[in-house]
C-alpha positions as CSV (number, residue, x, y, z in Angstrom):
1,M,111.2,17.7,19.3
2,N,109.8,15.6,22.1
3,D,108.0,18.6,23.5
4,V,106.3,19.1,20.2
5,E,105.2,15.5,20.0
6,V,103.9,15.6,23.6
7,K,101.9,18.7,22.9
8,A,100.5,17.3,19.7
9,E,99.5,14.1,21.5
10,T,97.9,16.2,24.3
11,I,95.9,18.2,21.8
12,Y,94.8,15.1,20.0
13,K,93.6,13.5,23.2
14,R,91.8,16.7,24.2
15,E,90.0,16.9,20.9
16,L,89.2,13.2,21.0
17,I,87.6,13.6,24.5
18,K,85.6,16.6,23.2
19,K,84.3,14.5,20.3
20,I,83.4,11.6,22.7
21,V,81.6,14.0,25.1
22,K,79.6,15.6,22.2
23,I,78.6,12.2,20.8
24,S,77.6,10.9,24.2
25,L,75.5,14.0,24.9
26,L,73.9,13.6,21.4
27,L,73.1,10.0,22.1
28,L,71.7,10.9,25.5
29,L,69.5,13.6,24.0
30,I,68.2,11.1,21.4
31,I,67.4,8.5,24.1
32,I,65.6,11.1,26.2
33,S,63.7,12.3,23.2
34,I,62.6,8.7,22.4
35,I,61.5,8.1,26.0
36,Y,59.6,11.4,26.0
37,L,57.9,10.5,22.7
38,V,56.9,7.1,24.0
39,L,55.4,8.5,27.2
40,Y,53.7,11.3,25.3
41,V,52.1,8.9,22.9
42,A,51.1,6.6,25.7
43,Y,49.4,9.3,27.7
44,Q,48.1,11.7,25.0
45,S,46.8,9.1,22.5
46,G,43.9,8.5,24.8
47,R,44.0,8.3,28.6
48,F,40.6,6.7,28.3
49,T,39.6,4.5,25.4
50,V,36.8,1.9,24.7
51,S,37.5,-1.1,22.5
52,L,35.4,-3.9,21.1
53,D,36.8,-7.3,20.1
54,K,36.5,-8.4,16.5
55,N,34.4,-11.5,17.3
56,L,31.5,-9.4,18.5
57,S,32.0,-6.9,15.7
58,N,32.6,-9.2,12.7
59,Q,30.6,-12.3,13.6
60,K,27.8,-10.9,15.8
61,S,27.4,-7.5,14.2
62,V,27.8,-5.7,17.5
63,Y,29.5,-2.3,17.4
64,L,30.3,0.8,19.3
65,S,29.0,4.3,18.6
66,E,29.1,7.8,20.1
67,S,25.6,8.5,18.7
68,G,24.0,5.1,18.6
69,K,23.6,5.4,14.8
70,I,24.8,2.7,12.4
71,S,26.5,5.4,10.3
72,D,28.7,6.1,13.3
73,K,29.7,2.5,14.1
74,T,33.3,1.7,15.1
75,R,35.3,-0.8,17.2
76,R,37.3,1.9,19.1
77,L,36.4,5.1,20.8
78,S,38.6,7.7,22.5
79,A,37.3,10.2,25.1
80,E,38.6,13.7,25.4
81,T,40.6,14.3,28.6
82,I,41.2,17.3,30.8
83,N,44.6,18.7,31.7
84,Y,43.8,19.4,35.3
85,M,41.5,17.8,37.8
86,D,41.0,19.1,41.3
87,N,39.2,17.0,44.0
88,I,35.4,17.4,44.1
89,S,32.4,15.7,45.7
90,K,29.9,13.5,43.8
91,D,27.3,16.1,44.7
92,W,29.0,18.6,42.5
93,I,28.4,16.5,39.3
94,P,25.3,17.6,37.4
95,E,22.2,15.4,38.0
96,D,21.7,15.2,34.2
97,V,25.3,14.2,33.4
98,D,24.0,10.9,31.9
99,T,21.6,12.5,29.5
100,E,23.1,15.9,28.7
101,S,25.1,14.8,25.6
102,D,26.7,12.0,23.7
103,G,30.4,11.6,23.3
104,S,32.7,13.7,25.5
105,H,31.0,16.2,27.8
106,N,33.6,16.9,30.5
107,G,32.9,19.4,33.2
108,D,34.9,21.3,35.8
109,N,37.2,18.7,37.4
110,Y,35.6,15.6,36.0
111,I,35.6,13.5,32.8
112,A,32.2,12.5,31.3
113,Y,31.9,10.3,28.3
114,T,28.7,8.7,26.8
115,F,28.7,5.9,24.2
116,Y,26.5,3.1,22.9
117,V,26.9,-0.7,22.4
118,V,24.6,-1.6,19.6
119,N,23.5,-5.1,18.6
120,G,23.0,-4.7,14.8
121,G,22.7,-8.5,14.2
122,N,19.9,-11.1,14.4
123,E,21.3,-13.0,17.4
124,T,21.0,-12.5,21.2
125,V,24.5,-12.3,22.6
126,H,26.2,-12.0,26.0
127,Y,29.2,-9.7,26.4
128,W,31.8,-8.8,29.1
129,M,32.8,-5.3,30.0
130,E,36.1,-4.8,31.7
131,M,37.6,-1.5,32.8
132,D,41.3,-1.5,33.5
133,V,43.6,1.0,35.1
134,D,46.6,0.8,32.9
135,D,48.9,3.2,34.7
136,T,48.9,5.8,37.5
137,I,51.3,8.4,38.7
138,R,51.4,9.4,42.4
139,R,48.8,6.8,43.3
140,V,46.0,9.0,42.2
141,D,43.8,6.0,41.7
142,E,43.5,5.7,45.5
143,A,41.0,8.5,45.5
144,I,39.5,8.1,42.1
145,R,35.7,7.5,41.6
146,I,34.3,5.9,38.5
147,M,30.5,6.2,38.0
148,I,29.1,4.2,35.2
149,Y,25.5,4.6,34.0
150,R,24.1,1.7,32.0
151,N,20.7,2.6,30.5
152,G,20.2,5.2,33.2
153,E,21.2,3.2,36.2
154,P,24.4,4.4,37.9
155,V,27.0,2.5,39.9
156,V,30.1,4.1,41.5
157,Y,33.3,2.1,41.7
158,A,36.4,2.8,43.9
159,K,39.4,1.1,45.3
160,K,39.0,-0.5,48.7
161,S,39.7,1.6,51.8
162,E,43.3,1.4,52.9
163,K,42.3,1.7,56.5
164,T,39.5,-0.9,56.7
165,G,40.0,-3.0,53.6
166,D,36.3,-2.7,52.8
167,A,34.5,-0.8,50.1
168,E,34.3,3.0,50.4
169,P,30.9,4.3,51.3
170,D,28.3,4.1,48.6
171,T,30.7,2.4,46.2
172,K,31.3,-1.0,44.6
173,M,34.9,-2.1,45.2
174,F,37.4,-2.5,42.4
175,V,37.9,-6.1,41.4
176,S,41.7,-5.7,41.9
177,D,44.3,-3.0,42.0
178,N,44.3,-2.8,38.2
179,I,40.7,-3.9,37.3
180,A,38.0,-1.4,38.2
181,L,35.1,-3.6,37.1
182,L,34.4,-6.8,35.3
183,E,30.8,-7.6,34.5
184,Q,28.8,-9.6,32.1
185,R,25.8,-8.2,30.1
186,K,23.5,-11.1,29.4
187,N,20.7,-11.5,26.8
188,F,21.6,-8.5,24.7
189,K,18.9,-8.8,22.2
190,P,19.0,-8.0,18.4
191,K,18.5,-4.3,17.5
192,S,19.0,-3.3,21.1
193,K,21.3,-0.5,22.4
194,D,23.0,-0.2,25.7
195,R,23.8,3.4,26.6
196,Y,26.8,4.0,28.9
197,T,28.0,7.2,30.5
198,V,31.3,7.0,32.3
199,V,32.2,9.7,34.8
200,V,35.6,10.0,36.5
201,W,36.6,12.3,39.3
202,I,38.8,12.6,42.4
203,E,36.7,12.3,45.5
204,G,37.6,15.0,48.0
205,D,35.9,13.1,50.9
206,D,38.1,10.0,50.3
207,P,40.6,9.6,53.2
208,E,43.3,8.8,50.6
209,C,42.8,12.2,48.9
210,K,46.0,13.8,50.2
211,N,48.4,16.5,49.0
212,D,50.8,13.8,47.7
213,L,48.4,13.1,44.9
214,L,49.1,16.5,43.4
215,G,50.6,16.0,39.9
216,G,49.1,12.6,39.5
217,E,47.8,11.1,36.3
218,I,45.8,8.0,35.4
219,K,45.2,6.1,32.2
220,M,42.3,3.7,31.8
221,H,40.5,1.7,29.1
222,I,37.4,-0.4,28.7
223,D,37.3,-3.7,26.7
224,I,34.1,-5.2,25.5
225,T,34.5,-8.8,24.6
226,E,32.3,-11.8,23.8
227,E,34.2,-13.9,26.4
228,H,36.2,-13.0,29.4
229,L,39.8,-13.6,28.4
230,S,41.6,-12.9,31.7
231,G,43.3,-9.8,30.5
232,K,44.4,-11.3,27.1
233,K,42.0,-9.9,24.6
234,E,42.2,-9.9,20.9
235,K,41.7,-6.4,19.4
């Protein structure tokens, strides 16, 4: 009789352990799925976005547009991304990259996006443009170049040289590790348009462009605000 009770208890414990293991595995799968979903949304819902604060939009009648037309006005834009980016040189980017198209016009191994800031109101305004690096994988931002055309005039931005601590050749240094640029546009007159083209690539001539950057990713955004809010912007 005791042997039967012992066997029954052993079977019960074995089945209980199986149930616990199954439930644990299911919970682990759910947790992994949630983490994957969060990361997927974070990286796929726009690795590069442009946003305008509501003060400029609602009170000053300033808006964003991919075409520059009032029928296309918005407060948020999202550029198309590319799945793979090999290192290239600035010389490989077409000379007409600024004028070839509005919106997304990516090329081989670079991202290109053109948009407009339009003053549709009756008041001259000043606005700030801040470009932030939200997240990077494998420190790919060490060799990233960001070229921004404003009304046809290009400036190239890059992180400082790890070796010298100075700006990389022919570039303007990032404001900080996480802020690529922070600049004020003054005297933006009524009915005016500022045309921007943003080009992003991995510079093969950068000393920090090494094999350990393989598999890296980067997520960035631009905020356009009436006032510089030190990273705390209302959207």
